[in-house]
KOLVODREN-238771 format. One record per residue: residue number from 1; chain; x negated, y, z of N, C-alpha, C in turn. Coordinates in steps of 0.02 Angstrom, whole numbers. Layout:
residues N
NUM;A;X;Y;Z;X;Y;Z;X;Y;Z
...
//
This chain:
residues 168
1;A;-3639;3056;-1072;-3711;3052;-1085;-3744;3117;-1063
2;A;-3801;3112;-1030;-3837;3172;-1009;-3910;3167;-1030
3;A;-3944;3222;-1026;-4015;3223;-1043;-4055;3219;-978
4;A;-4120;3210;-985;-4162;3205;-925;-4182;3275;-901
5;A;-4230;3278;-856;-4254;3341;-830;-4281;3385;-886
6;A;-4289;3449;-871;-4316;3495;-920;-4387;3473;-938
7;A;-4401;3471;-1002;-4467;3451;-1026;-4516;3510;-1020
8;A;-4496;3567;-1049;-4536;3627;-1042;-4496;3689;-1057
9;A;-4520;3745;-1033;-4492;3810;-1049;-4546;3849;-1085
10;A;-4527;3882;-1139;-4574;3922;-1178;-4563;3996;-1163
11;A;-4618;4031;-1150;-4615;4101;-1132;-4664;4139;-1176
12;A;-4640;4192;-1208;-4684;4235;-1247;-4723;4280;-1200
13;A;-4789;4285;-1212;-4832;4326;-1170;-4871;4375;-1213
14;A;-4894;4429;-1182;-4933;4479;-1218;-5006;4458;-1226
15;A;-5033;4424;-1175;-5103;4404;-1176;-5107;4333;-1149
16;A;-5119;4286;-1194;-5118;4215;-1176;-5167;4197;-1120
17;A;-5228;4220;-1125;-5277;4203;-1074;-5262;4234;-1006
18;A;-5238;4296;-1006;-5220;4329;-943;-5163;4292;-909
19;A;-5112;4274;-949;-5055;4238;-921;-5075;4168;-897
20;A;-5116;4134;-937;-5139;4067;-917;-5177;4070;-852
21;A;-5219;4121;-844;-5258;4129;-782;-5211;4137;-722
22;A;-5157;4176;-731;-5109;4185;-676;-5079;4117;-656
23;A;-5053;4079;-703;-5020;4016;-686;-5070;3964;-660
24;A;-5132;3967;-683;-5183;3921;-658;-5206;3941;-588
25;A;-5222;4005;-579;-5251;4027;-515;-5199;4035;-460
26;A;-5140;4060;-477;-5089;4071;-425;-5050;4008;-410
27;A;-5029;3971;-462;-4987;3912;-452;-5025;3846;-454
28;A;-5087;3848;-476;-5127;3786;-479;-5110;3741;-538
29;A;-5078;3769;-589;-5062;3730;-649;-5126;3714;-686
30;A;-5123;3664;-730;-5181;3647;-771;-5159;3645;-844
31;A;-5206;3660;-887;-5194;3661;-959;-5188;3589;-984
32;A;-5139;3577;-1027;-5132;3509;-1054;-5136;3507;-1130
33;A;-5117;3561;-1163;-5116;3560;-1236;-5121;3631;-1262
34;A;-5164;3642;-1310;-5168;3706;-1344;-5158;3692;-1418
35;A;-5117;3734;-1450;-5107;3723;-1522;-5087;3788;-1556
36;A;-5112;3797;-1616;-5089;3856;-1654;-5019;3844;-1681
37;A;-4982;3897;-1687;-4916;3893;-1720;-4926;3924;-1789
38;A;-4940;3879;-1837;-4956;3903;-1904;-4922;3863;-1959
39;A;-4902;3802;-1944;-4876;3761;-1998;-4802;3778;-2013
40;A;-4783;3775;-2076;-4715;3795;-2096;-4660;3755;-2060
41;A;-4671;3691;-2046;-4620;3650;-2014;-4605;3677;-1944
42;A;-4657;3690;-1904;-4647;3716;-1836;-4613;3784;-1838
43;A;-4635;3827;-1883;-4606;3894;-1888;-4532;3889;-1907
44;A;-4516;3842;-1952;-4446;3833;-1972;-4405;3805;-1915
45;A;-4431;3755;-1880;-4395;3725;-1824;-4380;3776;-1770
46;A;-4426;3822;-1758;-4418;3873;-1707;-4373;3930;-1729
47;A;-4350;3928;-1792;-4305;3979;-1818;-4340;4046;-1830
48;A;-4404;4043;-1845;-4442;4104;-1857;-4448;4119;-1931
49;A;-4463;4180;-1947;-4472;4199;-2017;-4538;4175;-2044
50;A;-4541;4171;-2110;-4604;4152;-2143;-4659;4201;-2122
51;A;-4718;4175;-2113;-4775;4217;-2094;-4785;4224;-2020
52;A;-4739;4199;-1979;-4749;4202;-1907;-4809;4159;-1888
53;A;-4849;4184;-1844;-4908;4147;-1821;-4917;4161;-1747
54;A;-4940;4110;-1712;-4952;4119;-1641;-4998;4065;-1614
55;A;-5012;4071;-1550;-5052;4022;-1514;-5012;3998;-1454
56;A;-5009;3934;-1445;-4969;3904;-1392;-5014;3867;-1343
57;A;-4997;3872;-1279;-5035;3839;-1227;-4986;3809;-1177
58;A;-4992;3743;-1165;-4949;3709;-1116;-4987;3703;-1050
59;A;-4949;3714;-996;-4975;3707;-928;-4928;3662;-889
60;A;-4954;3627;-840;-4910;3586;-798;-4938;3582;-728
61;A;-4891;3567;-683;-4908;3557;-613;-4930;3485;-602
62;A;-4914;3457;-545;-4937;3390;-529;-4904;3334;-569
63;A;-4848;3348;-603;-4816;3297;-643;-4807;3322;-714
64;A;-4786;3279;-759;-4773;3300;-828;-4704;3331;-836
65;A;-4664;3328;-784;-4596;3356;-787;-4600;3431;-779
66;A;-4565;3467;-821;-4560;3539;-814;-4622;3578;-833
67;A;-4650;3563;-890;-4708;3600;-913;-4689;3671;-933
68;A;-4738;3715;-935;-4729;3784;-956;-4771;3795;-1019
69;A;-4738;3819;-1071;-4774;3835;-1133;-4778;3911;-1139
70;A;-4839;3936;-1144;-4850;4007;-1155;-4865;4017;-1229
71;A;-4834;4067;-1260;-4846;4081;-1331;-4864;4154;-1340
72;A;-4920;4166;-1373;-4939;4233;-1392;-4932;4237;-1468
73;A;-4889;4282;-1491;-4879;4291;-1562;-4933;4337;-1590
74;A;-4965;4315;-1644;-5019;4353;-1674;-4998;4386;-1740
75;A;-4946;4360;-1772;-4920;4390;-1834;-4845;4383;-1836
76;A;-4811;4434;-1862;-4739;4433;-1871;-4702;4405;-1811
77;A;-4709;4438;-1752;-4673;4413;-1694;-4598;4416;-1705
78;A;-4561;4376;-1668;-4489;4377;-1674;-4461;4447;-1662
79;A;-4411;4466;-1699;-4381;4532;-1693;-4328;4531;-1638
80;A;-4317;4588;-1607;-4263;4594;-1559;-4279;4567;-1490
81;A;-4339;4579;-1466;-4356;4556;-1399;-4309;4587;-1348
82;A;-4291;4549;-1298;-4245;4573;-1246;-4280;4576;-1179
83;A;-4255;4618;-1137;-4282;4622;-1070;-4265;4558;-1032
84;A;-4302;4543;-980;-4291;4482;-942;-4257;4494;-876
85;A;-4222;4551;-870;-4186;4565;-808;-4112;4576;-823
86;A;-4070;4557;-777;-3998;4569;-787;-3986;4643;-797
87;A;-3937;4662;-836;-3885;4620;-865;-3904;4592;-933
88;A;-3967;4602;-956;-3987;4576;-1021;-3987;4500;-1021
89;A;-3963;4469;-1074;-3967;4395;-1077;-4040;4374;-1086
90;A;-4054;4314;-1066;-4121;4287;-1074;-4147;4260;-1008
91;A;-4210;4244;-1007;-4240;4215;-947;-4243;4267;-892
92;A;-4217;4250;-834;-4216;4295;-776;-4278;4282;-732
93;A;-4290;4218;-718;-4349;4200;-680;-4365;4127;-692
94;A;-4426;4108;-677;-4447;4038;-677;-4454;4018;-604
95;A;-4427;3960;-587;-4429;3937;-518;-4467;3871;-514
96;A;-4513;3866;-467;-4554;3807;-458;-4547;3783;-386
97;A;-4533;3719;-378;-4525;3691;-311;-4593;3674;-282
98;A;-4600;3688;-217;-4661;3673;-181;-4644;3663;-107
99;A;-4693;3669;-64;-4682;3661;8;-4690;3729;43
100;A;-4662;3736;103;-4672;3799;140;-4746;3813;152
101;A;-4784;3761;167;-4856;3770;179;-4892;3795;117
102;A;-4872;3769;59;-4903;3791;-3;-4884;3863;-19
103;A;-4822;3882;-5;-4801;3951;-14;-4845;3997;29
104;A;-4854;3978;92;-4895;4019;137;-4967;4023;113
105;A;-4994;3966;88;-5063;3966;63;-5070;4011;2
106;A;-5022;4005;-44;-5025;4047;-105;-5019;4120;-87
107;A;-4972;4137;-42;-4964;4207;-22;-5028;4234;8
108;A;-5060;4195;51;-5121;4218;84;-5177;4229;33
109;A;-5176;4194;-23;-5229;4200;-72;-5219;4257;-121
110;A;-5159;4287;-122;-5144;4339;-171;-5166;4409;-149
111;A;-5189;4447;-196;-5205;4517;-186;-5147;4558;-214
112;A;-5108;4592;-173;-5051;4631;-198;-5070;4685;-248
113;A;-5133;4702;-251;-5156;4750;-302;-5160;4716;-371
114;A;-5165;4650;-372;-5171;4613;-434;-5106;4579;-455
115;A;-5066;4558;-407;-5004;4522;-421;-4947;4559;-385
116;A;-4896;4579;-422;-4839;4614;-392;-4796;4564;-353
117;A;-4785;4577;-290;-4743;4535;-248;-4673;4565;-247
118;A;-4625;4527;-270;-4555;4549;-273;-4522;4536;-205
119;A;-4536;4478;-176;-4506;4459;-112;-4558;4419;-73
120;A;-4576;4444;-15;-4621;4407;29;-4589;4340;48
121;A;-4629;4291;68;-4599;4227;88;-4543;4238;139
122;A;-4486;4210;124;-4427;4220;166;-4391;4154;176
123;A;-4376;4139;238;-4339;4078;254;-4266;4096;265
124;A;-4223;4052;242;-4151;4064;248;-4116;3998;252
125;A;-4058;3998;283;-4017;3937;287;-3959;3945;238
126;A;-3954;3898;191;-3900;3898;144;-3843;3855;170
127;A;-3783;3881;165;-3724;3847;190;-3719;3777;161
128;A;-3709;3729;205;-3700;3658;186;-3760;3629;150
129;A;-3819;3659;159;-3879;3635;124;-3939;3630;170
130;A;-3953;3684;207;-4010;3683;252;-4058;3740;239
131;A;-4116;3735;270;-4165;3789;265;-4205;3785;201
132;A;-4214;3842;169;-4258;3848;111;-4308;3904;125
133;A;-4362;3903;88;-4411;3958;90;-4420;3981;18
134;A;-4418;4047;9;-4423;4077;-57;-4478;4130;-57
135;A;-4516;4132;-111;-4569;4183;-121;-4568;4200;-195
136;A;-4563;4265;-212;-4557;4284;-282;-4611;4336;-299
137;A;-4646;4323;-355;-4696;4369;-382;-4680;4381;-455
138;A;-4718;4425;-487;-4713;4435;-559;-4775;4409;-593
139;A;-4766;4379;-651;-4823;4359;-691;-4850;4421;-727
140;A;-4905;4416;-764;-4934;4476;-795;-4887;4514;-843
141;A;-4835;4481;-869;-4788;4514;-914;-4725;4537;-879
142;A;-4722;4531;-813;-4665;4555;-775;-4609;4504;-766
143;A;-4619;4442;-788;-4569;4389;-777;-4573;4367;-705
144;A;-4515;4364;-672;-4515;4343;-602;-4528;4268;-598
145;A;-4571;4250;-551;-4590;4181;-538;-4573;4167;-465
146;A;-4527;4119;-455;-4504;4101;-388;-4537;4036;-367
147;A;-4563;4036;-306;-4586;3975;-274;-4534;3960;-220
148;A;-4507;3900;-222;-4453;3883;-175;-4468;3815;-142
149;A;-4460;3814;-77;-4467;3752;-39;-4397;3731;-18
150;A;-4378;3672;-40;-4311;3646;-27;-4313;3590;24
151;A;-4258;3580;60;-4257;3523;107;-4253;3457;69
152;A;-4278;3405;100;-4272;3338;71;-4199;3316;76
153;A;-4182;3262;42;-4114;3235;46;-4097;3217;118
154;A;-4144;3186;154;-4132;3168;224;-4120;3231;267
155;A;-4158;3284;255;-4148;3346;293;-4079;3377;278
156;A;-4058;3374;215;-3992;3400;197;-3938;3361;232
157;A;-3943;3294;231;-3893;3252;263;-3891;3264;339
158;A;-3949;3271;370;-3952;3285;442;-3921;3353;457
159;A;-3935;3402;416;-3906;3469;424;-3830;3466;420
160;A;-3805;3431;370;-3732;3424;362;-3701;3386;420
161;A;-3736;3336;445;-3710;3298;502;-3706;3342;564
162;A;-3755;3386;575;-3754;3433;631;-3695;3481;623
163;A;-3682;3503;561;-3626;3548;549;-3560;3515;564
164;A;-3551;3453;541;-3488;3419;553;-3480;3401;626
165;A;-3534;3388;661;-3531;3374;732;-3513;3437;771
166;A;-3537;3495;748;-3521;3558;781;-3449;3578;770
167;A;-3420;3554;714;-3350;3572;698;-3301;3530;739
168;A;-3324;3474;766;-3278;3429;804;-3261;3457;872
//
């Protein structure tokens, strides 16, 4: 038995509106749900201590699959925050699939003075897979956000067929 696609990922942010603006303006996400985190049931389910309070905002791209939940804690934030870079455990980066054209459009619209670019759009061929395009920036809290353009299933199969034909 398996589960379906990821429903959402929750990320703690320092400034909810600043982070929401980044994901809306840079990635084109839209707001779908805003809710306070105040009720005891939610706080208990999340494994937080009594008195924890926050504000939650859900964003999504063109489908309901893979939503992003941003949470700004306003009272009694969780203790023991960890860095988001290796070798520390935790979220390393968020990756969103798009097209090469969309990556180029997003890159052209960004001001490097406003958004830190970790990796300019880069095309590469992955062994036994095909060409991908990757572009990585940081969100306002320093979390790496990857935009990746992947080949279609047909492109992957054609790439593999060319490889096997070259090996003959």
